[in-house]
C-alpha positions in Angstrom: -24.3 116.0 -91.8 -22.1 119.0 -91.2 -20.2 119.7 -94.4 -17.3 121.3 -92.7 -16.7 118.3 -90.5 -18.4 115.0 -91.4 -18.2 115.2 -95.1 -14.5 116.3 -95.1 -13.7 113.6 -92.6 -15.2 110.8 -94.7 -13.6 112.1 -97.9 -10.3 112.1 -96.1 -10.9 108.7 -94.5 -8.8 106.7 -97.0 -5.8 109.0 -96.3 -6.2 109.4 -92.5 -6.8 105.7 -91.7 -3.8 103.4 -92.0 -5.8 100.2 -92.8 -7.8 102.0 -95.6 -4.7 103.6 -97.0 -2.9 100.2 -97.0 -5.8 98.5 -98.8 -6.0 101.3 -101.3 -2.3 101.1 -102.2 -2.3 97.3 -102.2 -5.1 97.0 -104.6 -3.7 99.9 -106.7 -0.3 98.1 -107.0 -1.9 94.8 -107.8 -3.9 96.3 -110.6 -0.9 98.2 -111.9 1.0 94.9 -112.0 -1.8 93.2 -113.8 -1.9 96.0 -116.5 1.7 95.3 -117.4 1.7 91.5 -117.1 0.0 90.4 -120.3 -2.0 87.2 -120.1 -1.0 86.6 -116.5 -2.2 90.1 -115.7 -5.6 89.2 -117.0 -5.7 86.2 -114.6 -4.6 88.5 -111.8 -7.4 91.0 -112.6 -10.0 88.2 -112.5 -8.7 87.4 -109.0 -8.3 90.9 -107.7 -11.5 92.6 -109.1 -13.9 90.6 -106.9 -11.8 91.3 -103.8 -11.9 95.0 -104.6 -15.6 95.0 -104.9 -16.1 93.1 -101.6 -13.7 95.4 -99.7 -15.4 98.6 -100.9 -18.7 97.2 -99.7 -17.1 96.4 -96.4 -15.7 99.9 -96.2 -19.2 101.4 -96.9 -20.8 99.1 -94.2 -18.1 99.9 -91.6 -18.5 103.6 -92.0 -22.3 103.3 -91.9 -22.0 101.8 -88.5 -19.2 104.2 -87.4 -16.5 101.5 -87.4 -13.0 101.5 -88.8 -12.5 99.2 -91.7 -10.4 96.1 -91.1 -7.3 95.3 -93.2 -8.0 93.1 -96.3 -8.3 89.4 -95.6 -7.5 86.4 -97.8 -11.2 85.5 -97.9 -11.8 88.5 -100.2 -10.1 86.6 -103.0 -12.4 83.6 -102.8 -14.9 83.2 -105.6 -17.6 81.9 -103.2 -17.1 84.2 -100.2 -19.5 87.2 -99.8 -21.2 86.9 -103.1 -23.4 89.9 -102.3 -20.3 92.0 -102.3 -19.8 91.3 -106.1 -23.1 93.0 -107.0 -21.6 96.5 -107.5 -19.7 95.0 -110.5 -23.0 93.9 -112.1 -24.5 97.4 -111.4 -21.5 99.1 -113.1 -21.6 96.6 -116.0 -25.3 97.2 -116.5 -24.9 101.0 -116.5 -22.0 100.8 -119.0 -24.1 98.4 -121.2 -27.1 100.7 -121.1 -24.9 103.7 -121.9 -23.4 101.9 -124.9 -26.8 100.9 -126.3 -28.2 104.4 -125.7 -25.2 105.9 -127.5 -25.5 103.5 -130.5 -29.2 103.9 -130.8 -30.0 107.5 -129.9 -26.6 109.3 -129.8 -24.3 110.8 -127.2 -27.0 112.8 -125.5 -28.8 109.7 -124.5 -25.7 108.1 -123.2 -25.1 111.2 -121.0 -28.6 110.9 -119.7 -28.0 107.3 -118.8 -24.8 108.3 -117.0 -26.5 111.0 -115.0 -29.3 108.7 -113.9 -26.8 106.0 -112.9 -24.7 108.4 -110.9 -27.8 109.7 -109.2 -29.1 106.2 -108.2 -25.9 104.2 -107.7 -25.2 105.5 -104.1 -28.8 104.6 -103.0 -28.5 101.1 -104.5 -25.1 100.6 -102.8 -26.4 101.9 -99.5 -29.3 99.5 -99.5 -27.1 96.6 -100.6 -24.5 97.2 -97.8 -27.2 97.2 -95.1 -29.3 94.2 -96.4 -26.7 92.1 -98.2 -29.5 91.3 -100.6 -28.9 92.2 -104.3 -32.6 92.2 -105.1 -33.2 94.7 -102.3 -30.4 96.8 -103.8 -32.3 97.4 -107.0 -35.7 97.7 -105.4 -36.9 101.2 -106.3 -39.0 101.4 -103.2 -36.0 100.7 -100.9 -33.9 103.1 -102.9 -36.5 105.9 -102.8 -36.9 105.3 -99.0 -33.2 105.7 -98.5 -33.1 108.9 -100.6 -36.1 110.4 -98.8 -34.7 109.6 -95.4 -31.4 111.2 -96.2 -33.0 114.3 -97.6 -30.7 116.9 -99.1 -27.6 115.2 -97.7 -28.1 112.3 -100.2 -27.4 114.6 -103.2 -23.9 115.1 -101.9 -23.2 111.6 -103.0 -23.9 111.8 -106.8 -22.4 115.3 -106.7 -19.2 114.0 -105.2 -19.2 111.0 -107.6 -19.6 113.2 -110.6 -17.1 115.8 -109.5 -14.5 113.2 -108.6 -14.8 111.5 -112.0 -14.8 114.8 -113.8 -11.6 115.8 -111.9 -10.0 112.5 -112.8 -10.8 113.0 -116.5 -9.4 116.5 -116.3 -6.2 115.2 -114.9 -5.9 112.9 -117.8 -6.7 115.7 -120.2 -3.9 118.0 -119.0 -1.3 115.3 -119.4 -0.9 113.9 -115.9 1.0 110.5 -115.9 -1.5 107.7 -116.4 -0.4 105.9 -113.2 -1.2 109.1 -111.1 -4.5 109.5 -112.8 -5.4 105.9 -111.9 -4.3 106.5 -108.3 -6.5 109.6 -108.1 -9.4 107.5 -109.4 -8.7 104.8 -106.8 -8.7 107.5 -104.0 -11.9 109.0 -105.3 -13.6 105.6 -105.3 -12.6 104.8 -101.8 -13.6 108.2 -100.6 -17.0 107.9 -102.3 -17.8 104.6 -100.6 -16.7 106.0 -97.2 -18.9 109.0 -97.8 -21.9 106.9 -98.6 -21.5 105.1 -95.3 -21.1 108.4 -93.5 -24.3 109.8 -95.0 -26.2 106.6 -93.9 -24.7 106.9 -90.4 -25.5 110.6 -90.1 -29.2 110.0 -91.0 -29.4 107.0 -88.6 -30.3 104.6 -91.4 -27.8 101.8 -90.6 -30.1 100.2 -88.1 -33.3 100.8 -90.0 -32.2 99.1 -93.2 -29.9 96.6 -91.8 -30.4 92.9 -92.4 -32.5 91.3 -89.6 -31.0 88.8 -87.2 -31.2 85.3 -88.6 -33.8 82.9 -87.1 -32.2 80.4 -84.7 -31.4 77.1 -86.3 -33.8 74.2 -86.0 -32.6 71.1 -84.1 -32.0 69.3 -87.3 -29.9 72.2 -88.7 -28.0 72.3 -85.5 -27.2 68.6 -85.6 -26.0 68.9 -89.2 -23.6 71.7 -88.2 -22.2 69.7 -85.3 -21.7 66.6 -87.5 -19.9 68.7 -90.1 -17.6 70.2 -87.5 -16.9 66.7 -86.2 -16.0 65.4 -89.7 -13.6 68.3 -90.2 -11.9 67.4 -86.9 -11.8 63.7 -87.8 -10.3 64.5 -91.2 -7.6 66.6 -89.6 -6.9 63.9 -87.0 -6.6 61.3 -89.8 -4.0 63.4 -91.5 -1.9 63.3 -88.3 -2.3 59.5 -87.9 -1.7 58.7 -91.5 1.7 60.4 -91.2 2.6 58.4 -88.2 1.7 60.9 -85.5 -1.0 58.9 -83.7 -0.7 60.9 -80.5 -1.1 64.2 -82.4 -4.3 62.9 -84.0 -5.8 61.7 -80.7 -4.9 65.0 -79.0 -6.6 66.9 -81.8 -9.8 64.9 -81.2 -9.6 65.3 -77.4 -9.2 69.0 -77.8 -12.4 69.2 -79.8 -14.3 67.0 -77.4 -13.7 69.7 -74.7 -15.6 72.1 -77.0 -18.2 69.8 -78.5 -21.7 71.0 -77.4 -22.8 67.3 -77.0 -19.8 65.4 -75.7 -21.9 62.4 -74.6 -22.7 61.6 -78.2 -19.4 62.9 -79.6 -17.2 60.4 -77.8 -18.8 57.2 -79.3 -19.3 59.0 -82.6 -15.6 59.4 -83.1 -14.9 55.8 -82.1 -17.4 54.3 -84.6 -15.9 56.6 -87.4 -12.4 55.6 -86.5 -13.2 51.9 -86.8 -13.5 52.5 -90.6 -9.8 53.6 -90.8 -7.3 51.2 -92.5 -5.1 51.2 -89.4 -7.2 50.5 -86.3 -4.5 51.2 -83.8 -5.5 54.8 -83.2 -9.2 53.8 -82.8 -8.3 51.1 -80.3 -6.2 53.5 -78.2 -9.1 56.0 -78.3 -11.5 53.2 -77.2 -9.4 52.7 -74.0 -10.2 56.3 -73.1 -13.9 55.9 -74.2 -14.5 52.7 -72.2 -13.0 54.3 -69.0 -15.3 57.3 -69.5 -18.4 55.2 -70.0 -17.7 53.0 -66.9 -17.0 56.1 -64.9 -20.4 57.4 -65.9 -22.0 54.1 -65.1 -23.0 53.3 -68.7 -21.9 49.6 -68.7 -24.1 48.6 -71.6 -22.4 51.1 -74.0 -19.0 50.1 -72.6 -19.6 46.5 -73.4 -20.6 47.3 -76.9 -17.4 49.2 -77.4 -15.4 46.3 -75.9 -17.1 43.8 -78.2 -16.3 45.9 -81.3 -12.7 46.3 -80.2 -12.3 42.6 -79.6 -13.7 41.9 -83.0 -11.0 44.2 -84.5 -8.2 43.0 -82.3 -8.9 39.8 -80.2 -6.1 40.8 -77.8 -7.6 44.2 -77.0 -7.7 45.1 -73.3 -9.1 48.1 -71.6 -7.0 49.9 -69.0 -6.4 47.8 -65.8 -8.3 50.3 -63.6 
């Protein structure tokens, strides 16, 4: 990695890229608001902190593959989305905890030693985590040492940058810089460090070597489960339309899905039999008129008769379309 070009470009990435700069300022302002909002601020921090961790890992991964980072999405704030992206918080908490124990048991020198080791190894752990999405891989010494060895001398730019950035931030605080500006500088240093980690991985062609393998294709049973789940979501949405008096909207929603369903021949009768369980059978009976015509057009008279018998059981006056 050429220091005069690639390193400077990655360190400047949060400032020269609109999406990264927007994300940085957005998270900074949210945290600043939380710091002045008392108890509500604590709740806001609990919501924002996981999103920050996930976004930083997305930034690292994007730069490792030479992509520009996307703007923050609402999914970042979900407690159950991208759980692997929360692992950096555990790494930092573990390092702080070890430092505290070392300081209380062996003095400040031991705490400094823990900090140096953490700064030296954290970029390797984050790099492996971003490429594998597997927290256990991210703390596997073999994977971390492999990454360090493959990066060679360029790897040590990362802990050097981390240590220098955090030292500079502490120096700003020491000379009386307003606290909000110190925190903003820390935010920028963090975004720049994650971008630089990704840049080092990319420069050493490690993104594809350490990346998570393509998942195995789903089994037929797994595929069926996925299809049924999708159909149930469509059915629930359609029921919402119908229950509010918009029967046509509900049916159109189902018909739109049937154009996309990978197995329409089984999907058509599946929706009918599910709709027969609704309190108001009107929508199901209207749907059945479409279904019966389709079955007869396909020459499946036995299935059509079964549908007709069920419809007549629900509504004795039921009639298919005249044609």
